[in-house]
C-alpha positions in Angstrom: -84.8 16.2 -14.0 -85.7 18.0 -10.9 -83.1 17.3 -8.2 -85.7 18.0 -5.4 -87.9 15.3 -6.9 -85.6 12.8 -8.8 -87.2 9.8 -10.5 -86.9 6.5 -8.9 -84.4 4.0 -10.3 -85.2 2.3 -13.5 -84.5 -1.2 -14.6 -85.1 -2.5 -18.1 -84.4 -5.8 -20.0 -83.8 -6.4 -23.7 -81.8 -8.4 -26.2 -79.0 -7.2 -28.4 -78.6 -8.1 -32.1 -75.5 -10.2 -31.2 -77.6 -12.5 -28.9 -76.7 -11.0 -25.5 -79.5 -10.3 -23.1 -79.3 -6.7 -21.8 -80.0 -5.2 -18.4 -80.0 -1.5 -18.0 -80.4 0.2 -14.7 -80.2 4.0 -13.9 -80.4 5.8 -10.6 -79.8 9.4 -9.7 -78.3 10.4 -6.3 -77.7 13.9 -5.0 -73.9 13.5 -4.5 -70.9 14.4 -6.6 -69.7 11.9 -9.3 -66.2 11.6 -7.7 -67.7 10.5 -4.4 -70.0 7.9 -6.0 -67.2 6.6 -8.2 -64.8 6.3 -5.3 -67.4 4.2 -3.3 -67.9 1.8 -6.3 -64.2 1.4 -7.0 -63.5 -0.2 -3.6 -64.3 -3.9 -3.9 -65.1 -4.2 -0.2 -68.2 -2.0 -0.8 -69.9 -4.5 -3.1 -71.3 -6.4 -0.1 -73.0 -3.3 1.1 -75.0 -3.2 -2.2 -75.9 -6.9 -2.3 -79.0 -8.4 -0.7 -78.1 -9.7 2.7 -79.6 -13.1 2.1 -77.0 -13.7 -0.6 -74.3 -13.7 2.1 -71.8 -12.2 -0.4 -68.2 -11.9 0.6 -65.1 -11.2 -1.4 -62.3 -13.6 -0.8 -58.8 -12.4 0.0 -56.5 -11.3 -1.4 -58.0 -8.2 -3.0 -56.7 -4.7 -3.4 -58.2 -1.8 -1.6 -59.0 0.0 -5.0 -59.6 -1.8 -8.3 -57.4 -1.5 -11.3 -57.5 -2.9 -14.8 -56.5 -6.6 -14.7 -57.5 -7.2 -11.1 -59.3 -10.5 -10.5 -61.7 -11.0 -7.6 -63.4 -14.1 -6.3 -66.7 -13.8 -4.4 -68.7 -16.4 -2.5 -72.5 -15.8 -2.4 -75.7 -17.7 -2.2 -78.6 -17.6 -4.7 -81.8 -19.2 -3.4 -79.7 -20.8 -0.8 -77.3 -22.4 -3.2 -73.6 -21.5 -2.6 -71.8 -20.1 -5.6 -68.4 -18.8 -6.5 -68.1 -15.8 -8.8 -64.8 -14.8 -10.3 -64.5 -11.5 -12.1 -61.8 -9.4 -13.9 -61.7 -5.7 -14.0 -61.2 -4.9 -17.7 -61.2 -1.1 -17.6 -61.2 1.8 -15.1 -61.7 5.4 -16.2 -62.0 7.6 -13.1 -64.4 9.1 -12.3 -66.7 8.0 -15.1 -66.7 4.2 -15.6 -65.3 0.8 -15.1 -66.1 -2.6 -16.6 -65.9 -6.1 -15.1 -66.3 -9.5 -16.8 -67.3 -12.7 -15.1 -64.7 -15.4 -15.6 -66.5 -18.1 -13.6 -70.0 -18.1 -12.3 -73.7 -18.9 -12.9 -73.9 -17.2 -16.4 -72.5 -18.2 -19.7 -71.3 -14.6 -20.1 -71.5 -11.5 -18.0 -70.0 -8.1 -18.9 -71.0 -5.3 -16.5 -70.2 -1.6 -17.4 -70.7 0.9 -14.6 -71.0 4.5 -15.7 -71.2 7.6 -13.5 -72.4 11.0 -15.0 -72.6 14.3 -13.3 -76.2 15.5 -13.7 -78.5 18.0 -11.9 -76.1 18.6 -9.0 -75.8 14.9 -8.5 -74.8 11.7 -10.2 -76.6 9.4 -12.6 -75.5 5.9 -12.1 -75.8 3.7 -15.2 -75.4 0.0 -15.2 -75.3 -2.0 -18.5 -75.0 -5.7 -18.2 -74.6 -7.9 -21.3 -75.2 -11.5 -20.3 -76.0 -15.0 -21.6 -77.6 -17.7 -19.5 -77.5 -21.4 -19.4 -80.8 -23.0 -20.4 -83.8 -21.8 -22.3 -85.9 -18.6 -22.2 -88.1 -20.1 -19.5 -85.1 -20.2 -17.3 -84.6 -16.5 -17.9 -88.3 -15.7 -17.3 -88.7 -17.8 -14.2 -85.3 -17.7 -12.6 -82.6 -15.3 -13.9 -84.8 -12.2 -14.6 -86.5 -12.4 -11.2 -83.2 -12.8 -9.4 -81.7 -9.9 -11.3 -84.7 -7.7 -10.5 -84.4 -8.6 -6.8 -80.6 -7.9 -6.8 -80.8 -4.6 -8.6 -83.8 -3.4 -6.6 -81.9 -4.1 -3.4 -78.9 -2.4 -4.8 -80.9 0.7 -5.7 -82.4 0.8 -2.2 -78.9 0.5 -0.6 -77.5 3.2 -2.9 -80.4 5.5 -2.0 -79.9 4.9 1.7 -76.2 5.5 1.5 -76.2 8.5 -0.8 -79.8 9.8 -0.8 -79.1 13.1 1.0 -77.1 16.0 -0.5 -73.6 16.3 0.8 
C-alpha cells in the first residue's frame, strides 16, 4: 500500500458457516494506531462517526473510556423510527482491538470487533460485524444491507475527514 495514495475504504458482506451474516470494513488513515485507538475507545466519539440523520446519542451514565463489562445505551433513529441500542464491551486490548455485543436493539445478534493495525506509517482500521437479522433474506437485501452500507460509508467519510492528514 502506498501511503501517498491509499486505497479507499472497503466494505464487503458475506455469510459464515455458523449462520451469521458478516460485514467487513477496512480503512487506512495516515495516523498512528495509538491515536486512532484512543479516539475509538471514548464512547462519546461514536456520535461523530454516525450519520447525522440518525440523531444518535449515548445515554448517561457512561464512562469517559470504555472497559470490559461496560454497558452503554444509545438512542438513535433509523429511517425516522426511534430505537434504543444497548451494548456491552466484551474485550479491550489497547491499542489493537475491542469487541462490543448488542444486548438490545434491532438485530437478533450483533457482535462487532474493531481492530487497529499499524501499517505503512498509518493505521488500518478493520471492522468485523457478525450479525443476525429478524425476517427473511429480502429484509436483509432491501433494508438491513442498504442501511449498513449507508452507516459504514458515512463512518468512513467521517474517519477520513477526522484523520485524513498525517500528524
